[in-house]
C-alpha positions in Angstrom: -17.1 67.6 3.9 -19.3 66.5 1.0 -19.4 67.1 -2.7 -18.4 70.5 -4.0 -21.1 72.3 -6.0 -19.6 75.6 -7.0 -16.6 77.9 -6.7 -15.8 81.5 -7.3 -12.6 83.5 -7.2 -12.4 86.4 -4.7 -12.6 89.8 -6.2 -10.6 91.2 -3.3 -7.6 88.9 -3.1 -6.2 87.0 -6.1 -5.1 84.1 -3.8 -8.5 83.5 -2.3 -11.6 81.6 -3.5 -14.9 80.5 -2.0 -16.4 77.1 -2.4 -19.9 75.7 -1.7 -20.6 72.2 -0.5 -23.3 69.5 -0.3 -23.2 69.5 3.5 -24.5 73.1 3.5 -21.2 74.7 4.3 -19.5 77.7 2.5 -15.7 77.9 2.8 -13.1 80.6 2.1 -9.7 79.3 0.9 -6.3 80.8 0.4 -3.8 79.3 -2.1 -0.9 80.1 0.3 -2.5 77.9 3.0 -4.4 75.3 1.2 -4.7 72.7 4.0 -7.5 74.4 5.9 -10.1 77.0 5.0 -9.7 80.5 6.3 -13.4 80.7 7.1 -16.1 78.1 7.2 -19.8 79.1 7.5 -22.5 76.5 8.2 -25.8 78.4 8.1 -27.4 76.8 5.0 -29.6 73.8 5.8 -29.1 71.9 2.5 -26.7 71.8 -0.4 -25.3 75.1 -1.4 -25.6 75.0 -5.2 -24.2 78.3 -6.4 -21.9 81.2 -5.4 -21.1 84.5 -7.1 -18.8 87.3 -6.0 -19.8 91.0 -6.4 -17.7 92.2 -9.3 -17.9 95.9 -8.5 -17.7 96.6 -4.8 -15.8 93.3 -4.3 -16.6 93.1 -0.6 -19.6 90.7 -0.7 -20.6 87.4 -2.3 -23.9 85.6 -2.6 -24.9 81.9 -2.3 -28.0 80.0 -3.4 -29.1 76.8 -1.7 -31.5 73.9 -2.0 -32.9 75.1 1.4 -34.7 77.7 -0.8 -32.7 80.6 0.5 -30.1 83.1 -0.7 -27.4 84.4 1.7 -25.2 87.5 1.4 -21.7 87.2 2.9 -18.7 89.3 3.7 -15.3 87.4 3.8 -14.6 89.4 7.0 -17.7 88.4 8.9 -18.3 85.3 10.9 -22.0 85.2 9.9 -24.0 86.0 6.8 -25.0 89.6 6.3 -28.6 88.7 5.3 -30.8 85.8 4.3 -33.5 86.0 1.6 -36.4 83.6 1.9 -38.6 84.5 -1.0 -38.1 81.5 -3.4 -40.4 78.6 -3.0 -38.0 75.9 -4.2 -34.3 75.1 -4.6 -32.2 78.1 -5.6 -30.0 77.0 -8.6 -28.2 80.2 -9.5 -27.2 83.7 -8.3 -25.5 86.3 -10.4 -24.4 89.8 -9.6 -25.0 92.6 -12.2 -21.8 93.6 -13.9 -23.1 97.2 -13.9 -24.9 97.8 -10.7 -23.0 97.0 -7.4 -26.2 96.5 -5.4 -28.2 94.4 -7.9 -28.2 90.6 -8.4 -30.5 88.0 -9.9 -31.5 84.5 -8.8 -33.2 81.6 -10.4 -34.9 78.6 -8.8 -37.0 75.5 -9.0 -40.1 77.5 -8.5 -39.8 78.5 -12.2 -39.0 82.2 -11.4 -36.2 84.6 -11.7 -36.0 87.3 -9.1 -34.1 90.6 -9.1 -32.8 91.9 -5.7 -31.2 95.0 -4.3 -28.8 94.9 -1.4 -30.4 96.2 1.8 -33.9 95.0 0.8 -35.4 91.8 2.2 -37.9 91.5 -0.7 -37.1 91.1 -4.4 -37.7 94.1 -6.6 -39.0 92.1 -9.5 -40.2 88.5 -10.0 -40.3 87.1 -13.5 -42.3 83.9 -14.2 -39.5 82.9 -16.5 -40.1 79.3 -17.6 -42.6 76.4 -17.5 -40.2 74.3 -15.5 -37.2 74.7 -13.1 -34.8 77.5 -14.0 -31.3 76.1 -13.7 -29.0 78.9 -14.8 -28.8 82.6 -15.6 -26.3 85.2 -16.7 -26.1 88.9 -17.4 -25.2 90.3 -20.8 -21.8 91.9 -20.4 -22.6 94.8 -22.9 -26.2 95.7 -22.2 -26.9 96.2 -18.5 -30.6 95.4 -18.7 -30.3 92.1 -20.5 -30.5 88.8 -18.7 -30.4 85.2 -20.1 -32.0 82.1 -18.4 -31.9 78.4 -19.0 -34.4 75.8 -17.9 -35.5 72.2 -17.7 -38.0 73.0 -20.4 -35.1 72.8 -22.9 -35.1 76.5 -23.8 -32.9 79.6 -23.3 -34.7 82.9 -22.9 -33.4 86.4 -23.2 -35.0 89.2 -21.1 -35.0 92.9 -20.8 -35.5 93.5 -17.0 -37.1 96.9 -17.8 -40.0 95.0 -19.4 -40.0 91.5 -17.9 -43.6 90.7 -18.9 -42.4 89.0 -22.1 -39.1 87.5 -23.1 -37.2 89.1 -26.0 -36.5 85.8 -27.6 -36.5 82.0 -27.0 -33.7 79.8 -28.2 -34.8 76.3 -29.2 -32.4 73.4 -30.0 -31.4 71.5 -26.9 -33.4 68.2 -26.5 -33.0 67.9 -22.7 -32.7 70.3 -19.7 -30.2 73.2 -20.3 -27.8 73.0 -17.3 -25.7 76.2 -17.8 -25.8 79.4 -19.9 -23.0 81.9 -20.3 -22.8 85.3 -22.1 -19.6 86.0 -24.0 -17.3 88.7 -22.5 -16.1 89.5 -26.0 -19.1 89.4 -28.4 -22.3 91.3 -27.4 -24.8 88.8 -28.7 -23.0 85.5 -28.3 -24.2 82.9 -25.7 -22.9 79.4 -24.8 -25.1 76.7 -23.3 -24.7 73.1 -22.2 -27.3 70.5 -21.6 -28.1 67.0 -20.4 -28.4 66.2 -24.1 -24.6 66.1 -24.0 -24.1 69.0 -26.3 -22.7 72.5 -26.0 -24.3 75.1 -28.3 -23.3 78.6 -29.4 -26.0 81.1 -30.1 -26.5 84.6 -31.4 -29.2 86.1 -29.2 -30.0 88.7 -31.9 -30.9 85.9 -34.4 -32.9 83.4 -32.3 -33.2 80.8 -35.0 -29.5 80.7 -35.7 -27.2 78.4 -33.8 -23.6 79.4 -34.4 -22.2 76.0 -33.4 -23.0 72.6 -31.9 -20.2 70.8 -29.9 -20.8 67.1 -29.4 -17.5 65.7 -28.0 -18.9 64.8 -24.6 -20.4 61.4 -23.9 -22.4 62.2 -20.7 -24.4 65.0 -19.3 -22.7 68.3 -20.0 -22.9 70.5 -16.9 -20.4 73.4 -17.2 -19.2 75.9 -19.8 -17.4 79.2 -19.6 -15.6 81.7 -21.9 -11.9 82.6 -21.4 -11.8 86.2 -20.4 -8.3 86.7 -21.8 -8.5 84.7 -25.1 -11.4 85.7 -27.3 -13.3 82.8 -28.8 -12.0 80.2 -26.4 -14.4 78.2 -24.3 -14.1 75.4 -21.8 -16.7 72.7 -21.1 -17.0 69.8 -18.6 -19.3 66.8 -18.2 -20.1 63.7 -16.3 -17.8 61.8 -18.6 -15.0 63.1 -16.4 -13.4 65.2 -19.1 -12.8 68.9 -19.7 -12.6 70.2 -23.3 -11.1 73.5 -24.3 -11.8 74.7 -27.9 -11.4 77.8 -30.0 -13.7 79.8 -32.2 -12.1 78.6 -35.4 -12.8 75.0 -34.4 -16.5 75.5 -33.8 -18.4 72.7 -35.6 -21.2 74.2 -37.6 -24.7 72.8 -37.0 -26.1 70.6 -39.8 
């Protein structure tokens, strides 16, 4: 066992979740039997950095690893369903489309974002998304063709996958690498991001020069943020300062 890099709830069983580990393993857990994993897969050859469960068909999940590969899994199978080898550097993020059950996106240290379709061993689209490593990505929950990416180059970019030759907008404000980006499940244009500059920022993707809020309560690298699905306007953040903050929309500190 090694450090845990990511976790995702099962979409099939509300007692189960999958975790990814620094030793290359992927483990399926059940809250009713927490002592030992139900399944443990050991196919990745390096840290497994990301995992995401298919939101629609619910019978598969994907992992991205620092061995440069993506693997597709079924919780019922003792081996991965497929392995995708196209990225040329560490895979930092995988994210299933919330609209298309066979489509997912990935981002990597090779500075690209790739779109994939289940059953195909090659990506359907490759986007040269940033000038440096792409650390995170997320789908817009209201517009099925919109994708948001975040990079070591300090920027967040918004893309229409129907015309990926040019980003729709670029969000500037962070002063170090942007570690995580998330699209609001409640407000169509709202994005949250967190960065090694120790801030969390809220954005309106339809007004690229307008930051809705800057949250500066953390004292170390801020590495995680997510919206509460059930409480509109609530967001949680975590950082290397060993704290988790939960805050509400009415408490957003406005940027200077």
